[in-house]
PATOR-667767 format. One record per atom (N, C-alpha, C, CB): x, z, y. Coordinates in steps of 0.2 Angstrom, whole numbers, plus 5000, padded with zeros to 4 digits. Each point is the difference from the previous one (the first is absolute). Last residue first. Glycine has a CB too. Layout:
% PATOR-667767
XZY;...
***
This chain:
% PATOR-667767
523249154942;500050065003;500650064999;498849964999;500749765002;500350054995;500050075006;501049904990;497649865016;500750075000;499950064998;500349975010;498649734993;500150054996;500750065005;499649894987;498749995028;500649974995;500150074996;500749915008;496949995005;500550084999;500749964993;498650145001;500049715006;499850045007;500350065000;498949975001;501149834982;500450055002;500050035006;500549974994;498149904993;500150064995;500550035003;499849964988;498049905022;500750025000;500450054997;499749965009;497849904992;500350074999;500850004999;498950024994;499649795009;499750055004;500250064999;499249945002;502349824996;499650074995;499750035006;500950034989;499549775022;500250024996;499350054997;501349965005;498349895012;500149964992;500450064996;500249865004;498550225022;500649974994;500049964993;500450095003;497849925020;500250034994;500649954996;498750065001;501149985025;499849954997;500250044992;500149895010;499350225012;500450024998;499849944993;500450135007;498549905018;500050004992;500549994995;499249975002;499750105027;500549964995;499850014992;501050015008;498050095009;499749945003;500749954997;499250055012;499150174977;500549985005;500249925001;500450114996;497650034997;500150015006;500849955002;499250134999;498849904985;500649964998;500349995007;499649944988;498250185006;500750055000;500649965001;499450094993;497949875004;500449965004;500650045002;498949925004;499450124980;500050055006;500549965004;499850114996;499949784982;499250025002;500150045009;499550044982;502749895006;499549925005;499250045000;500749864993;500750324997;500349985009;499549935002;501750034998;497750054980;499850045006;500349985006;499950074993;501049824988;499249975001;499650045005;499949974988;502550075006;500049965004;499449985001;501049984998;499350224990;500349985007;500049955007;500450054991;499249944984;499250025003;500350035008;499350054987;502349864999;499449954999;499550035004;500349964987;501650185010;500149965005;499549935000;501250054999;498650124985;499950025006;500349955005;500050114995;500449824985;499150005000;500050035006;499650024987;502449975006;499749945002;499349995002;500849974993;500450215001;500450015005;499449945004;501550054995;498350024982;499650045004;500349965006;499750124995;501549794989;499149995001;499850035006;499850014987;502450065007;499849915005;499449995000;500949934997;499450345000;500349944996;500049935004;499450054990;500850235017;499649925002;500449954994;499750025017;501050194984;499850014997;499349935002;500650134998;501349945016;500249974995;499449984993;501250055005;498249955021;500050064996;500549954992;498650095007;500549925021;500249974996;500350044995;500149925007;498150105013;500350014997;500250004992;499850045010;498949885016;500150014993;500750024998;499049924998;499350095025;500550004996;500050004994;500250055007;498649875014;499949994996;500650034997;499149925003;500150105022;500349954994;499750024995;501049995004;499150015025;499650034995;500349954994;498850055009;501849975015;500349994995;499650024991;500950015011;498750025014;499849914999;500250014994;500249935010;500150314999;499249964999;499949915000;499750125009;502250074980;499949955009;499149964999;501749955001;498850224980;500549935000;499850005010;499849904983;499150295005;500550004997;500649955000;499250064997;498549975015;500350035002;500949974998;498950095001;499749764992;500250035005;499750074999;500149885008;500349994972;499749975005;500350055007;498949954991;501349964978;500250055009;499849985005;500950034997;498749944974;500049965005;500050045006;499549934994;501150044978;500050045005;499949975006;500750064995;498549864980;500450025004;500050045007;500249914994;498849994979;500250045006;500450005003;499550054996;499049764988;500650025004;500050075004;500249895001;497949984988;500550054995;500650005001;499349984991;499049915023;500349944992;500350064997;500549865005;498350245013;499749974996;500149964995;499750025008;501850105006;499950024995;499249994997;501150075003;500049805017;500450004993;499850044994;500750005008;497949985010;500049934996;500650024996;499549905009;500450285005;499349994998;499849944995;499850065011;502149995003;500250044997;499349994994;500950095010;499149785009;500549984995;500050044994;500749955009;497049975003;500750065003;500549994992;499050145009;498749754998;500649985001;500450045002;499849915001;497750084990;500550035003;500650015000;499350044999;498449814998;500949994998;500350075006;500249804998;497150224989;500349965006;500950015000;498850035007;499950034975;499849925000;500550025007;498449944993;502250274999;499249985001;500349915002;499250145006;502650044982;499550035005;499349965001;501050035006;500950034977;499549965001;499650005002;500349984994;501150185005;500349974998;499849924998;500450114998;498650105013;500649995002;500449944997;499950115001;497349894995;500850044999;500549975006;499850004986;498149935016;499850024994;500550065000;499349894995;499549995027;500550024996;499850024992;500550055012;498349845007;499949994993;500650004995;499149945005;500450125022;499550044994;499849964992;499450065013;502849975004;499949944999;499350034995;501349925002;500150245007;499649975007;499749944995;500850025014;501050094976;499350075001;499849935004;500450175002;501249724990;499450034996;499650034999;500449984997;500549835022;500450064995;499550034997;501150035007;499149835016;499649984994;500650054994;499349835003;499850165025;500550034996;500049984993;500050075006;498749815011;500150054997;500750004997;498750005000;499449845013;500750025003;499950084997;500349925013;497949894978;500150035005;500850025000;498750034999;499549974978;500449965004;500150055008;499449884994;499750124977;500450045006;500349975006;500150084991;498549824989;499849995005;500250065007;499249924992;501549984984;499450075000;499850015008;500550074988;501549815007;499649954997;499050084999;501549894990;500150125032;500249994992;499549984998;500850074997;500349895026;499250014998;500050014992;499449915010;502450115014;499849974995;499350024998;501249984997;501150095021;499249984998;500049924994;499450065016;502550164988;499849914998;499450035002;500649934989;501450235006;499649995005;499949925002;500450125004;500750044975;499849925001;499650025006;499949944987;501750234995;499150005004;500349925006;499450195002;502749904988;499250044996;499449995001;500450085000;501949825007;500050054996;499550024994;500550035011;499549805008;500249964992;500350104996;500749815005;498350205016;499449994999;500349974990;499349965016;502150125002;499850034997;499449974995;500450065010;502149804996;499150025003;499650054995;499849855005;502550104989;500049995007;499250035004;501049894997;500650064979;499149985000;499950015008;499650064987;502649934998;499850015005;499349985000;501049995004;500850104978;499649935003;499750015005;499749954991;502250204996;499550005006;499949944999;500350085010;501150044969;500049945004;499549995005;500549964990;501250214996;499450015004;500149915002;500050165004;501949854983;499250014994;499650015005;500350064989;501949845022;499650055001;499450004993;500449995014;501549854992;499950034996;499750064999;500849934999;499249925017;500049964998;499950024991;500549955011;498850175012;500749994998;500049964993;500550105006;497449935015;500750044996;500449974998;499450064995;497849865009;500750035004;500350024996;499550045010;498849734991;500150054994;500750055005;499749914986;498149925016;500650015004;500350084998;499549925009;499449844979;499850065002;500750035004;499150024988;500449764999;500150025006;499850065005;500049894997;500850034980;499249975002;499950005006;499650054991;502450005001;500249924997;499050005002;501449984986;499450245017;500349975005;499949914999;500950125000;498750044984;499450015003;500149955007;499750134995;501849884986;499349954999;499650025006;499950004986;502150135015;500049915001;499549944998;501150044997;498850214999;500349985006;500049945001;500650085000;499349984978;499150035004;500249985007;499550124994;502549874992;499549934999;499450015004;500349984989;501450175013;500249955004;499449934998;501550054999;498150184990;499850015010;500449915000;500250205007;500049844972;499450005001;500049995008;499750084989;502249955000;499949934999;499249995002;501049984991;500150245010;500249955006;499949934997;500950085005;498450084981;499550035007;500449955004;499550154999;501349834980;499449975001;499650025006;500049994989;502250115006;500149935002;499349954999;501350034995;498550235002;500549985005;500049925003;500650084992;499049994987;499150005003;500449985009;499050124990;502649884992;499449934999;499450025006;500149984983;501350185013;500449965004;499849935000;500950084998;498050114990;500150025006;500349945003;500050124999;500049854979;499450025004;500049995007;499950084993;501949914989;500049975006;499350015002;500949934999;500250254983;499549935002;500250005008;498850024990;501850185002;500449964993;499549935003;500250114986;499850095025;499550004996;500149964995;499350035008;501949985014;500150044996;499550024993;500750035011;499249795010;500349994994;500350064995;500249895006;498950105016;500650025001;500349984993;499850105008;497949904995;500349965006;500750014999;499050025008;499950144978;499749934998;500649945004;498550054999;501550165008;500550014992;499949915000;499850154991;498549935024;500849995002;500349994996;500050045006;498050024988;500149925002;500649995002;498949985003;500950254988;499849924995;499949955003;499750054993;500450155020;500749984997;500049954995;500350105002;497849955011;500549955005;500650004994;499750045015;498550074976;499749935002;500749975003;498550025004;501450204992;500349974995;499849935001;500150104992;499250035022;500849995002;500249974994;500350095007;497549964994;500349945006;500849994999;499250055011;499650104975;499949944997;500249955007;499150044990;501150185016;500550004993;499749934998;500350154995;499249925032;499750014991;500449984996;499149995001;502050115021;499749944999;499650024993;501049925008;499250275008;500449954997;499649934998;500750104997;498650075024;500149984994;500549964997;499050015002;501450075023;499349954996;500150044993;500049855006;501650255012;499150044998;499549944996;500050095013;502449884992;499950074999;499350024997;500750005010;500249764994;500250024995;500050105000;500649864998;498350015019;499849964995;500350024993;499849935008;501150145013;499250034998;499950004995;499549975009;502950034997;499649954999;499450024999;500849924996;501550195003;499649995007;499449965000;501150015004;500250084976;500050015003;499550005007;500850004992;500149844995;499650034995;499650055004;500849974991;500449885020;499549985000;499550054994;500549895005;502150125000;499450045006;499549974996;500650025014;500749904970;499950075000;499750025005;500950014995;499449785005;499450014995;500150085001;499949894990;501850005023;499349975002;499550044997;500449895001;501550144990;500250055005;499349975005;501750034999;499149834984;499850074997;499850025005;500750034991;499049745015;500550035000;499750094997;500649895011;497649934984;500649975006;500650054997;499249955014;497650024984;500750004996;500849985005;499149954989;498050125007;500549985004;500750014999;499350025007;497849924983;500950024999;500449985009;500149954982;496950075005;500649985003;500650025000;499349985004;497949994984;500850055004;500449955003;500250104990;498349824988;499850035005;500450055004;498949974995;501049804988;500050074999;499750025008;501150024990;499649735001;499450045000;499850054997;499949925001;502149965008;500050034993;499450044998;501250025002;498849855017;500649954996;500050044993;500849975011;498050165006;499949935002;500449974993;500050015015;499950214993;499450005000;499949914995;499950115013;502150034995;500050004990;499149965001;500950164992;500949875032;499450014997;500049974991;499449985013;502850075008;499349954996;499550054997;500849904994;501750115022;499450034997;499649954999;500050095004;502649975003;499649944998;499450034995;501149925000;500850155023;499650034997;499349934995;500450125012;501849834996;500050065001;499650054995;500249955011;500949804988;499650025000;499850085001;500049894996;502150004996;499749955008;499350035003;500649884996;500150154980;500550065004;499649985007;501450014993;498249824991;499550065000;500250065005;499749964987;501349795013;500250074998;499450045002;501349985002;498249754994;500250045004;500050084997;499749915009;499249864987;500550004997;500550065005;499749864994;498050085007;500649945004;500750024998;499350005011;498750094978;499949935003;500549955001;499250055004;501150204992;500049954993;499949925002;499450104993;499850095023;500649964999;500449954995;499850105005;497849944997;500249955006;500850004998;499150035011;499850054967;499850005005;500649975007;499150104992;501049914981;500350055005;499750035007;500849964995;499149864986;499650045002;499950055004;499949964992;501549885000;500150074996;499450015002;501150044998;499449795013;500149974993;499950044996;500549935002;498350125024;500549994995;500149974995;500050075004;497850025005;500449975001;500850015000;499149965005;498750154988;499849955001;500649945003;498950085001;501450164993;499949974992;499649935003;499950124991;500450025031;500350014994;499749994993;500550065008;498549875016;500649994996;500350024995;500149985007;498150105005;499849964998;500649944996;499050055008;501350185002;499550024997;499749924996;499750125010;502649955001;500049954997;499150004995;501650015000;499550095023;499650024998;500249944994;499150085011;502750035005;499549934997;499750014995;500749925002;501150195021;499450014994;499849954997;499550095004;502849955009;499649964998;499550054995;500949895002;500950175020;499950024995;499349944998;500650145002;501649845015;499150034998;500050004995;499249965006;502849945006;500050064997;499350045000;501250005004;499649765003;499650075004;499950064999;499549935002;501549904986;500149975005;499950055006;499549884995;499550124983;500750045001;500349965005;500250054989;497749895010;499950084999;500650034998;498849984996;501049795008;499850035005;500050074999;499649905002;500849964978;500350015004;500050015009;500149954990;498250074994;500450044998;500750005004;499450004991;498749855012;499950085002;500650044998;498850004999;501349774994;500050015008;499850105003;499549835000;500450094976;500750005001;500150015008;500149914990;497750105004;500550064996;500549985004;499650024988;498049885019;500749975000;500450064999;499949905008;497650104980;500450035005;500849975000;499250124999;498549734993;500450064997;500650025007;499949964985;497249975012;500749985004;500550064995;499649955016;497950054984;500349954997;500749985000;499149995000;499150155012;500349945003;500449924993;500250145011;498650094986;499449985003;500549915004;499250185001;502250004987;499449994994;499549965004;500150124993;502549875008;499650035007;499349994996;500849955014;501550104974;499549955002;499550025003;500449954994;501550195007;500249944995;499649965001;500550044993;499750135026;499649994994;500449934997;498650065006;502450135016;499549934997;499950004994;500549935005;500650235016;499550014994;499849924998;499450125004;502650025009;499749945000;499649994995;500949965006;500550255010;499649994990;499649935002;499750154995;502450035019;499449935000;499849994995;500449955007;500350305004;500149944996;499549955002;500650074990;500050075023;500350074995;500249954994;499150125004;500949775024;499750024994;500250044994;499649915004;501650125021;499849954994;499550034996;501149954999;498650085023;500350034998;500349954992;499450125009;499049895014;500549934998;500750044996;499749905012;498250194997;500750035000;500549954998;499550124996;498349795008;500050045006;500850045001;498750024999;500549864979;499650015004;500350055005;499049964992;502849964990;499250045002;499949985007;500150104992;501749725001;499750084997;499450005002;501050075001;500349735005;499650035005;500050094999;499349875001;501849964986;500350005007;499850045003;500049915002;499250064975;500850015001;500450025006;499949934993;497749975004;500050074997;500850055001;499149934992;500649825014;499650045005;500350104998;498849895000;501749934982;500550015008;499750045002;500449885005;498250094979;500550034997;500550015006;499849954987;498449905016;499950115000;500450025000;499350044996;501349725003;499750045005;499850064999;499749915004;500549984976;500650035005;500050005004;500449984996;497449974995;500550064999;500650035000;499449984996;499549815011;499750065003;500350064997;498949935002;502049874989;500150015007;499850075002;500049885002;499350064976;500750035003;500250015006;500349964992;497550024996;500349965004;500350055002;499349895003;498950154983;500749954996;500449985005;499649964990;498550135021;499850004993;500749944998;498450045000;501650115023;499749954998;500249974990;499949975015;500450284998;500349935000;499649944997;501150065001;498550225009;499849964997;500549934999;499050065003;501350235000;500049945005;500049934995;500850075012;498950224992;499849944993;500249945006;498750054990;502150235007;499649945004;500149944996;500250055011;499350184977;500449975002;499949945005;500450044989;498450124998;500250025006;500449975005;499850084994;499349924981;500750025003;500050045006;500349894997;497849974995;499950055000;500750075000;498949924996;500749845009;499750025004;499950094998;499649875003;501349974982;500550005008;499750035002;500449905004;498450084977;500650045000;500450015007;500249964988;498049905009;499750075002;500650044999;498849984995;501749785002;499750015006;499850095002;499549874998;501150054980;500449995005;500050035007;500049924994;498050064992;500650044996;500650025006;499749944987;498949865016;499650045004;500550084997;498449905002;503049874997;499450034997;499950065002;500149944990;501149875023;500150044996;499650014997;500750035004;499649815013;499650004996;500250044995;499649895003;501850115015;499150005004;499750014994;499949915011;502250184985;500149955002;499150005001;501449944993;500550255014;499449974995;499749945001;499750105000;502250105007;499949935003;499649984993;501149965009;499350295002;499849954994;500049955002;499450064995;502050175012;499749905002;499950004993;500849925011;499650374997;500349924997;499649955002;500450034991;499250205020;500649965001;500349954996;500050095004;498250064984;500149985009;500749995001;499050105004;500849844971;499350065004;500249985008;500050124991;500449784981;500349995007;499450065003;500649855000;499550144977;500849975000;500250015009;499849894988;498050195002;500650054995;500649965002;499250044988;498849855018;500250055005;500550064997;498949975007;500749834979;500249975008;500150085004;499049875001;499850134977;500750024999;500449965008;500050014983;497550025013;500350034999;500750035001;499149984997;499649805003;499850065005;500250075000;499249945001;501749874983;500050005006;499850045006;500149934995;499350114983;500750015000;500349985005;500049994991;497550025006;500550065002;500850005000;499150054996;499649764996;499850015008;500450065001;498749965001;501349984978;500550005002;499949985008;500449984988;499350234991;499649925007;500449955003;499250095006;501850114977;499249995000;499749935002;499950145003;502949894997;499650055001;499149965000;501250075006;501849944986;499249975000;499550055004;500149934987;502850025014;499450044999;499449975002;500750085000;502249864995;499349995004;499850044999;499849914999;502850015001;499650064997;499149955003;501250165002;501149724998;500150075000;499550054996;500649975009;499249754991;500150045006;500450084997;498849935007;500149844984;500850015002;500250035003;500149944999;497750024991;500249985007;500649985002;499350075001;500050024977;499549945004;500349965004;499250075001;501750154993;500249954995;499749935002;500050094991;498750125021;500749995000;500549934999;499650114998;498349934990;500049975006;500549995006;499050034997;501150104983;499949944998;500049945006;499450064989;500750175014;500749974997;499849954997;500750104996;497450015009;500349985007;500749984997;499350095010;499349954973;499749955004;500549995008;498550054993;501850124991;500149954997;499949955005;499750064988;499750135018;500850005000;500149934997;500250134999;497749955000;500149985007;500649985000;499250075005;500350004974;499649935001;500249985008;498850024991;501450215003;500749964997;499949935000;500350094993;498450085023;499949994992;500849954998;498349995000;500350165021;500749964999;500150004994;500650035009;497850125002;499649944997;500849954999;498550015007;501150244999;500250004994;499649904999;500150184997;500849885025;500050064996;499849994994;499950055009;500649775009;500650064999;499850084996;500549935011;498349844989;500750014997;500550065002;499849885000;497250154997;500849955007;500550004996;499950065013;497749994973;500450025005;500549955004;499950114992;498549834991;499950065002;500350045003;499649994995;500249804990;500650045002;499850075002;500649905002;497849904985;500550015006;500450054999;499349975006;500049944976;499849925006;500250055006;498749914995;502650144979;499250015004;500049965006;499950124996;501749904987;500250055006;499449975003;501450045002;498649884976;500750045001;500050055004;500549914997;497849905001;500050064995;500650054999;499249934995;501049885020;499650055003;499550054993;499949915012;502049924986;500250075004;499550055003;500949935001;498749874983;500250044998;500250075005;500249914991;498849905020;499550044995;500350064994;499349875001;502249965014;499550055004;499550074996;499949875009;501249954982;500550045000;499750075003;500849915002;498149894994;500150034994;500350065000;500049914996;499649945023;499450044997;500250024994;499349945005;502649925000;499850065007;499450044998;500449925010;500349904975;500350065000;499850045004;500849964996;497249905000;500749984998;500350085000;500049865006;497650105006;500250004992;500749975002;498849974991;499650075024;500050065001;500249994991;499150055013;501949875013;499649974993;499750064996;500849904999;500750035023;499550035000;499549964994;500350045013;501949884993;500050074995;499250025002;501450045000;499749765008;499349994996;500050064997;500149884997;501350065024;500349984993;499550014994;501050055004;498049985018;500649964999;500249984993;500450055010;497650085001;500249984994;500649954999;498850034997;499550045022;500850005001;500350014993;499850065011;497749824995;500550054999;500750015000;499250014995;498949795009;500150075006;500550074997;498749965005;500549844982;500449975004;500350045006;499449914997;499350064978;500150045004;500649995007;499650074989;498449824992;500549995002;500250045007;499949904993;498250174990;500049975007;500850005002;498750035003;499750024975;500449955001;500449955008;499350024990;498350115006;500649994996;500349965002;499750024992;498250145018;500449955001;500749974997;499450065008;498450114988;500850015001;500249925002;500350114992;497150055010;500549944998;500649995002;499249955001;499050225006;500250014993;500549944996;498750074999;500449985025;499949954997;499949994991;500649975010;500150235015;500249944994;499449964996;501150084997;499050015029;499750014994;500349964995;499150035006;501650045020;499949954996;499950044993;500649905006;499550145025;499850014993;500149944993;499150075008;500849885017;500650085001;499750044993;500150025017;499749734987;500650034998;500250055000;500149945003;497749955003;500649995004;500650034997;499350005011;498750044977;500050045004;500649965006;499550104990;499949864986;499549995004;499950035007;499749994989;502349934991;499750035004;499549975003;501050065001;500649944975;499449975005;499950065006;499349924990;502550034987;499850025004;499549985005;500950044996;500849984979;499549945005;499750055004;499649904992;502850114996;499550054998;499649955007;500650154994;501449764994;499950025006;499350034999;500749925006;501650014979;499450005000;499850045008;500149994986;502449865006;499550075002;499149984999;501050035010;501949844986;499250025000;499450045001;500449944995;502250075007;499949965001;499349965003;501050024993;499150215004;500649975000;499649945001;500950074992;498350185007;500249965008;500449925000;500350145005;497950004977;500850005003;500049955005;500750044989;497050055007;500649994996;500549985004;499449974992;498450055020;500250054995;500449974993;498950055005;500649945025;500449984995;500050054995;500849935007;497750045017;500350044994;500449974995;499150075001;500949885025;499649994994;500450024995;499549925003;501050095020;499850054997;499549964993;500250085013;499949755008;500250024997;499950094996;500549905007;498449925001;500549964997;500650045001;499449895002;498550175005;499949984993;500649984997;498949975002;500750085023;500450064995;499849984992;499850115010;499549785010;500549954998;500350054993;500349935014;498250135005;499749934997;500349964995;499749995008;501250235006;499449994992;499749954998;499850085000;501949915018;500350024991;499350014996;501250105003;498349855020;500349964996;500250024996;500149955006;498750215005;499949935003;500149944994;500450045013;500350204987;499349984998;499749965001;500050074999;502349965004;500050024993;499349995001;501050074996;499749905025;500349954993;499850024995;501049975004;498550175013;499849935000;500149994995;500149965009;500650244993;500049984996;499549925001;500350134995;500750005022;500649994995;499749964995;500750135001;497949985015;500249935001;500449974996;499850025008;499450204988;499449944998;500449945005;498750074998;502450144989;500249965006;499549944998;501350045004;498350224990;499949924997;499849955005;499750044989;500650195017;500250014993;500249924997;499050125000;501049955028;499649994993;500249994995;499549985005;500750215013;500449934999;499749974994;501050055004;497250085011;500550024994;500549945001;499250064990;498649935018;500450035007;500750024996;499050075009;499049864979;500549955005;500250025003;499749935001;499050184981;500850004999;500149955005;500250014986;497850025010;500150055001;500750025001;499150014995;500049784996;499650015007;500450065004;498749944996;502749984981;499250025001;499950005008;499950084990;501649734998;500050065004;499450035002;501149975002;499649864977;499750005008;500150095000;498849885001;501649914980;500050075004;500049995005;500450064993;498249754994;500650015002;500350085001;499749895005;498549954990;500150024994;500750055002;499449884991;498250025021;500650035001;500450034995;499750005009;498349794998;500050084995;500750025000;499149984991;499749895029;500449974993;500050064998;500849885002;498250155017;499649934999;500249984992;500249965014;500550245000;499650004994;499449944998;500450135002;501549915018;499050005001;499650004993;500149925011;502150074989;500250045004;499250035002;501249945003;499649884982;499950064996;499850075006;501149954991;499249825019;499350004994;500150074996;500049844998;501750105014;499650015006;499250004996;501049935010;501050034978;500050075002;499550015003;501150015003;498949764991;500050064996;499950065001;500649954996;500249895019;499550014999;499750044994;500249905007;502050064997;499750075004;499149974999;501350055010;499949864975;500250054999;499750055007;501149954991;499149785010;499250054996;500250054998;499349914995;502450035018;499249995003;499650044996;500049885004;502050094986;500050045004;499350015006;501349974997;499149854988;500050064998;500050055003;500249954995;500349855014;499450014998;499650054997;500349925001;502050065004;499650015006;499550015000;500449965004;501149954978;499850105001;499650015007;501250054994;499049715001;499750034994;500050105002;500549874991;500949975024;499350024997;499350034999;500749964999;501850035000;499750045002;499350015003;501150005000;499749844982;500150075000;499650045005;501149984994;499449805012;499350004995;499950084999;500249884993;501950065015;499549995007;499250014997;500949895007;501150084980;500050065003;499550035005;500949974997;499249804991;499850074996;499950075002;500649954993;500249855019;499250014999;500150034997;499349935002;503050065001;499650035003;499149995002;501350005002;500450064978;499749935003;499550035007;499849914986;502350235002;499150005000;499949935004;499750155002;502949884987;499750035006;499149984998;501249975010;500550074970;499749945006;499450035005;500249894990;502150214995;499550015003;499749975005;500550084997;501449964981;499649975005;499649995002;500449984998;502150054990;499550055002;499749945004;500650145000;501649884983;499649975003;499450045000;500649894997;502050094996;499550095004;499349935004;501550155006;501049804972;499349995006;499350045004;500449934994;502150174994;499349944999;499949995005;499550024992;502150145011;499949974993;499949934997;499750095001;500750065025;499749964994;500249974996;499550005005;501750065014;499750064999;499550004992;500050015015;501649845003;500150024993;499550064995;501249965005;498649985019;500550034999;500450024992;499450035011;498149884991;500450015005;500550055000;499249965005;499249884980;500950024999;500150035007;500549914991;497549965008;500050074993;500550024998;499249974995;499649895028;500450024995;500250064994;500049925008;498249905003;499950065000;500350014995;499150025005;500249795010;500550004995;500050095001;500949875002;497249925006;500050085000;500650024996;498850015001;500249765012;500350004994;500250105000;500649834999;497250005012;500650055000;500350024993;499650045010;498849734994;500250064999;500650055001;499249954994;499849815011;499950055004;500050094999;499449885003;501349904985;500450005005;499950065007;500249874995;499450144977;499849955005;500150035006;499249954994;501550024978;500250055008;499749955006;501450064995;498850004974;499249965007;500250005005;498950044996;502750044987;500049935001;499549985005;500549994988;500350265016;499749974994;500049935001;499450094997;502849995009;499350045001;499749954995;500050075015;502249884988;500150074999;499150054999;501449975008;499549804992;499950004993;500050095000;500749854995;499349995025;499450014995;499950044995;500149925002;501850115018;499949974996;499250024997;501349994999;499050115023;500450004994;499749944997;500150134999;499749905028;499649974995;500549994992;499449935012;500950215011;500249944999;499450004993;501549985005;498250185009;500049975002;500349934999;499650105004;499250134986;500549934997;500049955007;499650014985;499950285016;499649924999;500549944999;499050045006;501050244984;500249955007;499649944999;501350045001;499250234990;499549944999;500349965008;498550064991;502450145005;500049954996;499849944998;500150074999;499350135016;500749975003;500249944995;500450125005;497550014990;500049975006;500649955003;499250115002;499949994978;500449944999;499949995009;499949944983;498750225001;500750025003;500849935001;499450134993;497849875003;500450004994;500750025000;499449914997;498850105021;499850014992;500450014995;499349945003;501249965019;499950095001;500050034995;499349995007;500649784994;500650024999;500150075001;500249905003;498049924986;499850065004;500950025002;498650054992;500949695003;500050064998;500050065004;500449944992;498749815008;500550025002;499950084997;500249925011;498549854988;499850065005;500750035002;498750034994;501649844988;499749965005;499950045006;499349934992;502650094987;499350015003;500049965007;499950124995;501849884982;499949985006;499350045003;500749894997;501850174994;499450004998;499549985005;500350074992;502349994996;499749945004;499250005000;501049944997;501450254999;499249954998;499649975004;499950064991;502949985009;499650015002;499449984997;500650005008;501849974988;499650054996;499350035004;501250014995;500149785009;500350055003;499750074999;500449935009;499049844980;500750044998;500550055006;499949894991;497350075000;500449995005;500750034998;499150005007;498849964978;500450044999;500549955008;499850044982;498949845003;499350055005;500550055003;498950004992;501949874990;499949955006;499650035004;500149914994;500750224987;500449975006;499949975005;500449994993;498150194997;500149934998;500649975004;498749974996;500450295004;500049945002;500349954996;499950055008;499050224986;500649935001;499749955003;500750014991;498250265007;500149935001;500549955001;499250045004;
***
């Protein structure tokens, strides 16, 4: 995102106005954040200055490592909202134990899996206590997830309508399809998840030639020429010596990290890393230490301690120290501070494992990920991992780096040795979309989509902030978390009310509980004021996320912006988000950015770079 000369400080710092502060431990600026004891000139910051406001300067160029402004914000949760959120979970917990009591005495019908009486002395197969959240909270809002899609998950999609009459334990399909739902939840960043166009045509042609399945591993008779072509293209795209593909993105992390590290090695993992990275680190048998999210001071402290003290008890030097980070963090919308991570990695002679699942294709002027976004040398990253499931509209993942690394993984990675080869149509989808992004198809379609995604991201985030929502993450991240906080605003409402049909009293109002429910899309005349449901009623498909996937007071809606979204779609979605936000009182931000008179789309989000 570019800055106007009027708002960019002369010393290269990005000035950001916050009333209630930022979470320094969340955005990694524990030491680079400083409070201004002397008030700077007004033109450096927002024109509507308040004497009570606190100015926070986030340095965007520590040590000259950044060549573009790096702006991330994590506005503190308002105190009242935090208290009410805890109270909401407390009330839900109390009613959960009450319902468990009723189930125990068979007053309420039990739908959950339970241990048999004759097995009570054995180790329980079903962890009853751990499933408390699932059966008493998640089931109330289960209709917000797992919605069946019956179309291409593009900019618009079709959803099969379903209803439940047993508290969301089971669903029945009504036979009706909800058409033209604007899709704000899929990872279709560049819009290549489509059933028409060059990618779909090429995949269909390859299907007639190779078939759909390979029915063998790469080391046996599942290695086809199309796999070799894809891997060479990936290496060329990333600017590295070699690459190899895997049939599953999750397994790319969970099965390859154990092949790279083991006992006597140290893994330094960001606290918000994906579950696949966490699982891979645990399976490796390495010692794992976690540093605060994107906090370079925390990472450096762990690196220094690892070098000074070595392994526990023996104090021998670690065999390897592997730093594991992501390009874009899918739940926070933040971008890794990669220049600083690489600087620390070089200083302490560690290795760097970079997961670009969400950033490859979605960041950088050429769509080549977070390395391209910061203008860094790909050789500075020891292990480059990414997936084809998002920007490329396909499936699987890859590992790229030096040739010696890839040759080692070909014979030592469980995912390479034992897993079936990637399906040929999927491989062709990857090849065609990647060539499109690189411009090898003779058109500028790929480059235009990268630019469109950047423009859509900046525009969508800016408008949400102008409306007064609390938005997490980096200004250039297409993952846009919008804070909901209270559990009632995710999928149900605890309230005292009387509906038009006479359903009165304190109750959890939801389609399964209201006697006037007709369907999950149009539940009843009772105002089931939940963000996910209210958005779907207005033909907007969104993803809502709550505890335990997020901290207990940080439930959120997560929007994923795509190059396939037109400005008309985004404006319609923004208008509805604002409407639902007013209905549910979701505009928590204590400050609002004044709407800019500039053009909504900035053509210079990424400067033209010749490949």
